[in-house]
C-alpha positions in Angstrom: 50.6 64.4 188.9 52.0 60.9 186.9 52.4 61.5 184.0 49.3 59.9 182.1 47.5 63.0 184.5 49.8 65.1 182.6 48.8 64.3 179.8 45.3 64.2 179.6 45.4 67.6 181.5 47.1 69.1 178.3 45.0 67.8 176.6 42.3 69.7 177.7 43.5 72.7 177.1 43.1 72.0 173.6 39.8 71.9 173.4 39.2 75.3 174.9 38.1 78.2 172.9 41.1 80.2 173.1 43.8 77.7 172.1 41.7 77.7 169.6 42.0 81.2 169.1 46.0 80.8 169.7 47.1 79.3 166.8 44.2 80.4 164.3 45.2 84.1 165.4 48.0 85.2 162.7 50.3 88.7 164.6 50.9 90.0 160.6 47.8 91.1 160.6 47.8 93.3 163.3 51.7 94.4 162.8 50.5 95.3 159.1 48.0 98.4 160.8 50.9 99.4 163.1 52.0 103.3 162.4 54.2 104.2 165.3 57.5 104.0 166.2 58.4 99.5 167.3 60.4 98.4 169.0 61.0 94.3 169.4 63.2 92.6 171.7 64.2 88.6 171.6 66.6 86.6 173.8 68.7 84.1 171.6 67.8 81.2 174.3 64.1 82.1 174.3 61.8 78.9 173.9 58.8 80.6 174.5 59.4 83.1 171.5 61.5 81.6 168.8 63.8 84.8 168.1 63.7 83.9 164.5 60.0 85.8 165.2 62.0 89.3 165.1 62.4 88.9 160.8 58.9 89.0 160.7 57.5 91.2 162.9 60.1 93.5 160.9 58.8 92.6 157.7 55.2 92.8 158.6 55.4 96.7 159.7 58.0 98.1 157.0 55.8 96.5 154.5 53.0 98.7 155.8 55.1 101.5 154.8 56.1 102.5 158.7 60.2 102.3 158.7 60.7 102.9 162.4 60.8 99.6 163.7 64.5 98.7 165.5 64.8 94.7 166.0 67.3 93.1 168.4 68.3 90.2 170.2 70.4 89.4 172.6 72.9 86.3 172.9 72.4 84.5 176.1 69.2 85.8 176.9 65.9 83.8 177.9 62.7 84.8 177.5 62.9 87.3 180.5 66.0 89.2 179.3 68.1 86.8 181.7 71.8 85.8 180.9 70.8 81.8 180.8 72.8 79.0 179.8 69.8 77.3 178.4 67.1 79.1 178.3 65.0 76.3 179.9 61.6 77.7 181.5 62.7 76.0 184.6 66.4 77.7 184.8 64.2 81.1 185.8 64.2 80.4 189.2 67.7 79.9 189.8 69.1 82.8 188.0 69.2 85.4 190.6 68.9 88.4 187.5 65.8 90.0 187.1 66.4 91.2 183.7 69.5 91.7 181.7 71.3 95.3 182.9 72.2 96.5 179.4 68.5 95.5 178.2 67.8 98.1 180.2 69.7 100.0 178.6 68.7 99.8 174.8 65.3 100.4 175.7 66.1 103.2 177.5 68.4 104.8 174.5 65.9 103.5 172.0 63.3 105.1 174.3 64.5 108.4 174.5 65.5 109.1 170.6 62.0 109.1 169.0 60.5 111.3 171.5 63.9 113.3 170.5 
C-alpha cells in the first residue's frame, strides 16, 4: 500500500457511523451508572488508551456515590500489559511476555478482596 492509498483508507473510516458514534460517545455518562466494585488498569506507556483516563474514570464513578473503585497504573507497561520499551503498537509482536505476572497478581488480589 502506498502513502496515498493509506491516507484514503483512513479518511474513509471517518465517514462510517461507528466512528462518528465513537468520537461523540462520553463514557463518563455510563461510568456514573456503575454501582459494582471497579478495577481500572492502564499501562504507563499505553499509546491506545491514555493512562490519564484512570483519574477521569475514578472521578466519574466516585461522583455517582460509588467509593468501591481502584485504579492502578503500571510503569513500563503497554496496552497489553507487557513490559515494554516504547509502548508502540509495532512493538507488541516482538515481546514474548503475554501479560506481566504482577499484573495478574494485582487482578487476582483485587478479585479476591471484594468477594470476602
